[in-house]
C-alpha positions as CSV (number, residue, x, y, z in Angstrom):
1,M,12.6,22.1,-22.3
2,I,14.1,21.1,-19.0
3,L,12.3,18.1,-17.6
4,F,14.3,17.7,-14.5
5,P,15.0,20.2,-11.8
6,T,18.5,21.7,-11.5
7,L,20.9,20.2,-9.0
8,P,19.8,22.3,-6.0
9,Y,16.7,20.2,-5.8
10,V,18.8,17.5,-4.1
11,H,18.7,18.3,-0.4
12,R,22.0,19.6,0.9
13,P,22.1,19.7,4.7
14,D,23.5,22.8,6.4
15,C,26.6,22.7,8.6
16,G,24.7,21.8,11.8
17,H,22.8,19.1,10.0
18,R,26.0,17.7,8.6
19,V,27.4,17.4,12.1
20,V,24.4,15.5,13.3
21,M,24.5,13.2,10.3
22,F,28.2,12.6,10.7
23,S,27.6,11.7,14.3
24,L,24.9,9.2,13.3
25,V,27.3,7.6,10.8
26,L,29.9,7.2,13.5
27,L,27.3,5.7,15.8
28,L,26.2,3.2,13.2
29,L,29.8,2.2,12.6
30,S,30.4,1.7,16.3
31,V,27.2,0.0,17.3
32,P,26.9,-3.6,16.1
33,T,23.4,-4.0,17.5
34,L,21.4,-3.8,14.2
35,P,23.5,-6.3,12.2
36,E,23.5,-8.6,15.2
37,V,19.7,-8.5,15.5
38,F,19.3,-9.1,11.8
39,A,21.8,-12.0,11.8
40,Q,19.9,-13.8,14.5
41,T,16.9,-14.5,12.2
42,P,17.4,-13.5,8.6
43,P,14.3,-11.6,7.6
44,A,12.1,-13.6,5.2
45,S,10.1,-11.9,2.5
46,D,7.5,-9.8,4.2
47,P,3.9,-9.2,2.9
48,F,4.5,-5.5,2.9
49,D,7.8,-5.7,0.9
50,Q,8.0,-3.9,-2.4
51,E,9.9,-5.0,-5.4
52,V,12.7,-2.7,-6.4
53,P,13.3,-1.7,-10.0
54,L,16.7,-2.9,-11.3
55,E,17.8,0.7,-11.8
56,F,17.4,1.5,-8.1
57,S,19.1,-1.7,-6.8
58,K,22.3,0.2,-5.7
59,V,20.2,3.0,-4.2
60,T,18.3,0.4,-2.2
61,Q,21.6,-1.1,-0.9
62,A,22.7,2.3,0.3
63,L,19.4,2.9,2.0
64,D,19.7,-0.6,3.7
65,H,22.8,0.8,5.4
66,D,21.2,4.2,6.1
67,D,23.7,5.9,3.8
68,Y,21.4,8.6,2.5
69,D,24.2,10.7,1.1
70,Q,25.3,7.8,-1.1
71,A,21.7,7.1,-2.2
72,L,21.3,10.8,-3.2
73,K,24.6,10.7,-5.2
74,L,23.4,7.6,-7.1
75,L,20.0,9.1,-7.8
76,S,21.7,12.3,-9.1
77,K,23.8,10.2,-11.4
78,L,20.7,8.3,-12.6
79,R,18.9,11.6,-13.2
80,V,21.7,12.8,-15.5
81,E,21.8,9.5,-17.3
82,Y,18.1,9.6,-18.1
83,L,17.8,13.4,-18.7
84,K,17.5,12.9,-22.4
85,S,15.7,9.6,-22.2
86,R,12.2,9.1,-23.6
87,N,11.3,7.0,-20.6
88,K,9.1,9.5,-18.8
89,L,7.9,7.0,-16.3
90,L,11.4,6.2,-15.1
91,K,12.3,9.9,-14.9
92,A,9.2,10.5,-12.8
93,E,10.2,7.6,-10.5
94,I,13.7,9.1,-10.1
95,L,12.3,12.4,-9.0
96,A,9.9,10.7,-6.6
97,K,12.8,8.6,-5.2
98,I,14.9,11.7,-4.6
99,K,12.1,13.3,-2.7
100,E,11.6,10.1,-0.6
101,V,15.3,9.8,0.2
102,N,15.4,13.4,1.4
103,R,12.4,12.7,3.6
104,L,14.0,9.6,5.1
105,N,17.2,11.5,5.7
106,R,15.3,14.0,7.8
107,E,13.5,11.3,9.8
108,F,16.7,9.4,10.3
109,A,18.4,12.4,11.8
110,K,15.7,12.5,14.5
111,L,17.0,9.1,15.8
112,H,20.3,10.6,17.1
113,R,19.4,10.0,20.7
114,E,18.3,6.4,20.1
115,Y,21.5,5.5,18.4
116,A,23.5,7.2,21.1
117,A,21.6,5.0,23.6
118,L,22.5,1.9,21.7
119,K,26.2,2.9,21.9
120,K,25.9,2.7,25.7
121,N,23.6,-0.4,25.8
122,S,23.3,-2.5,22.6
123,N,20.1,-4.0,23.9
124,D,18.3,-0.8,24.9
125,P,14.7,-1.8,24.4
126,E,13.3,1.7,24.1
127,A,15.9,2.6,21.4
128,L,15.3,-0.6,19.5
129,K,11.5,0.0,19.5
130,A,12.0,3.5,18.1
131,I,14.4,2.4,15.4
132,G,12.2,-0.6,14.6
133,N,9.2,1.6,14.1
134,F,11.4,3.8,11.8
135,Y,12.2,0.8,9.7
136,C,8.5,-0.3,9.5
137,L,6.8,3.0,9.1
138,E,9.3,5.2,7.3
139,K,11.4,2.8,5.3
140,G,8.7,0.3,4.6
141,D,11.1,-2.5,5.7
142,W,8.9,-4.6,8.0
143,G,11.2,-7.6,7.8
144,K,14.0,-5.8,9.6
145,G,11.7,-3.5,11.6
146,L,9.9,-6.4,13.2
147,L,13.1,-8.0,14.2
148,L,14.0,-4.8,16.1
149,L,10.5,-4.5,17.6
150,S,10.8,-8.1,18.9
151,K,13.3,-6.7,21.4
152,S,11.3,-3.7,22.4
153,D,10.3,-2.6,25.9
154,S,6.7,-3.8,25.5
155,P,5.9,-7.4,26.3
156,E,2.6,-7.3,24.4
157,L,4.3,-5.8,21.3
158,R,7.1,-8.3,21.5
159,Q,4.6,-11.2,21.6
160,T,2.6,-9.7,18.6
161,V,5.8,-9.3,16.6
162,L,7.0,-12.8,17.3
163,S,3.6,-14.2,16.2
164,D,3.9,-12.1,13.0
165,L,7.4,-13.3,12.3
166,K,6.1,-16.9,12.3
167,R,3.8,-16.0,9.4
168,P,0.7,-17.9,10.6
169,V,-1.2,-19.9,8.1
170,T,-4.4,-21.0,9.8
171,P,-7.5,-18.6,9.8
172,T,-7.7,-18.7,13.6
173,E,-4.0,-17.8,14.0
174,R,-4.3,-15.0,11.5
175,M,-7.5,-13.7,13.2
176,K,-5.8,-13.6,16.6
177,L,-2.8,-11.8,15.1
178,A,-5.0,-9.2,13.5
179,D,-6.7,-8.7,16.9
180,A,-3.2,-8.3,18.5
181,W,-2.1,-5.7,16.0
182,W,-5.4,-3.8,16.5
183,E,-4.8,-3.8,20.2
184,Q,-1.3,-2.5,19.8
185,A,-2.7,0.2,17.5
186,S,-5.1,1.4,20.2
187,Q,-2.0,2.3,22.3
188,E,-0.4,4.4,19.7
189,K,-1.1,7.7,17.9
190,G,-0.7,9.2,14.5
191,P,0.9,7.4,11.5
192,L,2.2,4.6,13.8
193,R,-1.3,3.9,15.0
194,K,-2.5,3.6,11.4
195,A,0.5,1.4,10.3
196,Y,-0.4,-1.1,13.1
197,H,-4.0,-1.0,12.1
198,L,-3.1,-1.8,8.5
199,R,-0.9,-4.6,9.6
200,G,-3.8,-6.1,11.5
201,R,-6.0,-5.5,8.4
202,Y,-3.7,-7.5,6.2
203,W,-3.9,-10.6,8.5
204,Y,-7.7,-10.2,8.9
205,I,-8.3,-10.0,5.2
206,L,-6.4,-13.3,4.8
207,A,-8.5,-14.9,7.5
208,R,-11.9,-13.5,6.8
209,P,-13.2,-15.8,4.0
210,F,-12.7,-18.8,6.3
211,L,-14.3,-17.4,9.5
212,T,-17.8,-17.9,10.8
213,P,-20.3,-15.1,10.7
214,E,-20.1,-14.8,14.5
215,Q,-16.3,-14.3,14.3
216,R,-16.7,-11.7,11.6
217,V,-19.3,-9.4,13.2
218,Y,-17.1,-7.3,15.6
219,R,-14.0,-7.5,13.4
220,D,-15.9,-6.3,10.3
221,K,-16.9,-3.2,12.2
222,Q,-13.3,-2.6,13.1
223,L,-12.4,-3.1,9.4
224,Q,-15.0,-0.5,8.3
225,Q,-13.7,2.0,10.8
226,L,-10.2,2.1,9.2
227,V,-9.7,5.2,7.1
228,L,-8.1,4.2,3.9
229,E,-6.4,6.8,1.7
230,A,-4.4,6.1,-1.5
231,D,-1.1,7.9,-1.9
232,K,-0.6,6.1,-5.2
233,I,-2.1,3.5,-7.5
234,V,0.1,1.5,-9.8
235,I,-1.8,-0.1,-12.7
236,W,0.0,-3.0,-14.5
237,N,-1.0,-3.9,-18.0
238,Q,-1.3,-7.5,-19.1
239,H,1.0,-8.9,-21.7
240,N,1.0,-12.2,-23.5
241,G,4.4,-12.8,-25.0
242,S,4.8,-13.5,-28.7
243,Y,1.1,-13.4,-29.4
244,G,0.8,-9.6,-28.8
245,D,-2.9,-9.6,-29.7
246,R,-4.4,-7.7,-26.8
247,G,-3.7,-5.1,-24.1
248,T,-5.3,-2.1,-22.4
249,L,-4.5,1.4,-23.9
250,A,-6.7,3.6,-21.7
251,C,-8.9,3.3,-18.6
252,I,-10.7,5.3,-16.0
253,V,-9.8,4.9,-12.4
254,T,-12.5,5.7,-9.8
255,L,-12.3,5.7,-6.0
256,L,-15.6,5.0,-4.3
257,Y,-16.7,5.3,-0.7
258,Q,-20.0,3.7,0.4
259,G,-21.0,3.3,-3.3
260,K,-20.4,6.9,-4.3
261,S,-17.6,8.2,-6.5
262,V,-15.1,10.4,-4.6
263,W,-12.4,10.8,-7.3
264,R,-12.0,9.8,-10.9
265,K,-9.2,10.1,-13.5
266,S,-8.6,9.0,-17.1
267,V,-5.3,7.1,-17.5
268,Q,-3.2,6.1,-20.6
269,L,-1.5,2.8,-20.1
270,P,1.8,1.8,-21.6
271,W,1.9,-1.7,-23.1
272,L,4.8,-4.0,-23.9
273,I,4.4,-7.3,-25.8
274,D,6.4,-9.5,-23.5
275,A,7.0,-7.6,-20.2
276,P,5.0,-5.8,-17.5
277,A,4.4,-2.1,-18.0
278,S,2.6,0.2,-15.7
279,A,1.2,3.7,-15.0
280,T,1.1,5.4,-11.7
281,V,-1.6,7.8,-10.5
282,K,-1.6,9.8,-7.3
283,P,-5.1,10.6,-6.0
284,P,-5.9,13.3,-3.5
285,H,-6.1,12.1,0.1
286,V,-9.8,11.1,0.2
287,R,-11.3,8.2,2.1
288,F,-12.3,5.2,-0.1
289,D,-13.3,1.6,0.2
290,Q,-13.4,0.4,-3.4
291,V,-11.4,1.1,-6.6
292,R,-13.0,0.6,-10.0
293,I,-11.0,0.5,-13.2
294,D,-13.0,0.8,-16.5
295,V,-11.2,-0.3,-19.7
296,T,-12.2,2.2,-22.3
297,N,-9.7,1.5,-25.1
298,F,-7.7,-1.6,-26.0
299,R,-5.5,-3.1,-28.7
300,G,-6.2,-6.2,-30.7
301,G,-8.6,-8.8,-29.3
302,G,-9.3,-7.0,-26.0
303,G,-8.2,-5.5,-22.8
304,G,-7.1,-6.7,-19.4
305,L,-4.8,-6.0,-16.4
306,G,-2.0,-7.8,-14.7
307,E,-2.0,-6.2,-11.2
308,V,-3.4,-3.2,-9.4
309,E,-1.3,-1.9,-6.5
310,I,-2.9,0.6,-4.1
311,F,-0.5,2.2,-1.5
312,D,-1.2,4.1,1.7
313,G,2.3,5.5,2.3
314,T,4.7,2.6,2.0
315,I,2.0,0.0,2.7
316,K,0.3,-1.9,-0.1
317,L,-3.5,-2.1,0.7
318,S,-4.7,-4.1,-2.3
319,Q,-2.9,-7.4,-2.0
320,N,-5.3,-10.3,-1.3
321,C,-8.4,-8.1,-1.5
322,S,-11.3,-9.5,-3.4
323,A,-11.9,-8.3,-7.0
324,V,-15.0,-8.7,-9.2
325,A,-15.5,-7.8,-12.8
326,K,-18.1,-7.3,-15.4
327,E,-16.8,-10.5,-17.0
328,Y,-13.6,-12.5,-17.6
329,F,-12.4,-14.3,-20.7
330,E,-14.4,-17.4,-21.4
331,E,-14.8,-17.8,-17.6
332,N,-11.4,-19.3,-17.5
333,R,-9.8,-19.1,-14.0
334,Q,-6.5,-18.1,-15.5
335,F,-8.1,-14.8,-16.4
336,H,-10.2,-14.3,-13.3
337,P,-10.3,-10.7,-11.7
338,S,-8.6,-12.0,-8.6
339,N,-5.4,-12.0,-10.6
340,V,-5.2,-8.2,-10.2
341,T,-4.7,-8.5,-6.4
342,D,-2.6,-11.6,-6.1
343,G,0.7,-9.7,-5.8
344,D,2.1,-11.0,-9.1
345,K,3.0,-8.3,-11.6
346,S,4.9,-10.7,-13.9
347,G,1.8,-12.4,-15.2
348,A,3.1,-15.8,-14.3
349,S,0.0,-16.6,-12.3
350,G,-2.4,-15.2,-14.9
351,Y,-4.2,-11.9,-15.8
352,W,-7.6,-10.5,-15.8
353,L,-8.8,-10.4,-19.4
354,L,-12.1,-9.3,-20.9
355,N,-13.9,-11.2,-23.6
356,N,-12.9,-10.4,-27.2
357,G,-13.9,-6.9,-28.4
358,Q,-15.5,-5.9,-25.1
359,Q,-15.1,-2.9,-22.8
360,G,-15.5,-3.7,-19.1
361,W,-14.5,-3.0,-15.6
362,V,-12.9,-4.6,-12.6
363,L,-13.7,-3.5,-9.0
364,I,-11.4,-4.1,-6.0
365,D,-13.2,-4.3,-2.7
366,M,-11.0,-3.1,0.1
367,V,-13.1,-4.7,2.8
368,N,-13.1,-8.1,1.1
369,Y,-16.9,-8.6,1.0
370,L,-17.5,-9.2,-2.7
371,Q,-16.6,-12.5,-4.4
372,Q,-16.8,-13.8,-7.9
373,Q,-16.9,-17.4,-9.0
C-alpha cells in the first residue's frame, strides 16, 4: 500500500512561473532591506510563534529565506526517508507541510511588484507593509512581520505595531493595544482583517481578568462578535517520566457554540512515558466559542493532558484562554486545568490530571469567562 503520493504531488511551476520566481530570487539577493530591518531590532519570541519539530528545522531555515524550492526539496527527501516509517503522525505532518509550502510559494509570487519597488527604494512604505502582512498572515512570522509593518505607510498602524513590539505587561496597556488592533482591523478586509482582530483578541484576553466591569462591557461585545473557526486542534498527552503510571488513550473532542455542540470526534491519543506526544484533528470550518475534551479511556492510574492548541490558520487561539474541568488531581495546582492553555507542551509547568481511576472532561473557554479555583 502506498501511503505517500507520487512525486508529481510536489508543485512544479511552469516556465512562466519559474521566470517570475527567478526574478524574485534576484530581487531578494539585490535588495538588502529585509535583513537591514530585521537587524535593527532582532525579533524577540512572539506570542503567535510556533515551535518547529526538529525534523523540519532545515525546512524552516529555507522558508526564513523565502527559498521555497529548497524547502520542497528537503521535504521530498524527508518523505522518502519516512516512507517506510511506522510514524504515521510524522508522515502526515510532512504531507501537510508540502501542501503549506506550495501555498506559500504561490502567495510569495504575488509580491513581485513589491520587491521590485524595494529595489528602487529600500524604504518604500507601501511595499514594506505588503511584505510585512505576508510574513504575519501567510508565514505566521509575526516577529519579522511586525518589524516590516513598523515602517509602513500608515501612521496609526506604525504606532500600533511599535506598541506591540514593546510587549506591554500592564492590563491597561494591553487593553489599549487590543483596542488599537481592533481599530486597524476595521480598516481592512478578508483574512487580514481577521488576523488583526485575533491579534487584538490575544492582548485583550491577557488583560481581561484584571479590568473593571465597566472596562469589559464594550470590549466583551467585540470579543463575542469575532468568528472563531478551528483549522486544526493539537492535543498533547501528559507524561510523567519514569513513573509511567498514567496517560490518556482516547478522548472525545467537541466544539460548542453558545452551549450547543456543533462538531464532535473520537480521537485516539499516542502516549510516551517521558516525552510529549500528540494527535491532530482538523474540524470543519464551523463557528465555535468553547472546546470540550472528554477523557474516555486511560492507562494506569488515570488520564490527563499536557496542552491543547487550537489554530485558526497559523494563529494559535487557545493560549492563555481560561480552562475548567470536572476535577483535577487532589486539587493540586500543579495539575490544574489551566495547564492545557499555558503554552507549555513539555510538561515542565505541570499537567491537567484527573483523580485516580476517573473519567472526566476539560473545557476551554475561548472568550475567557469561566474560571476555576
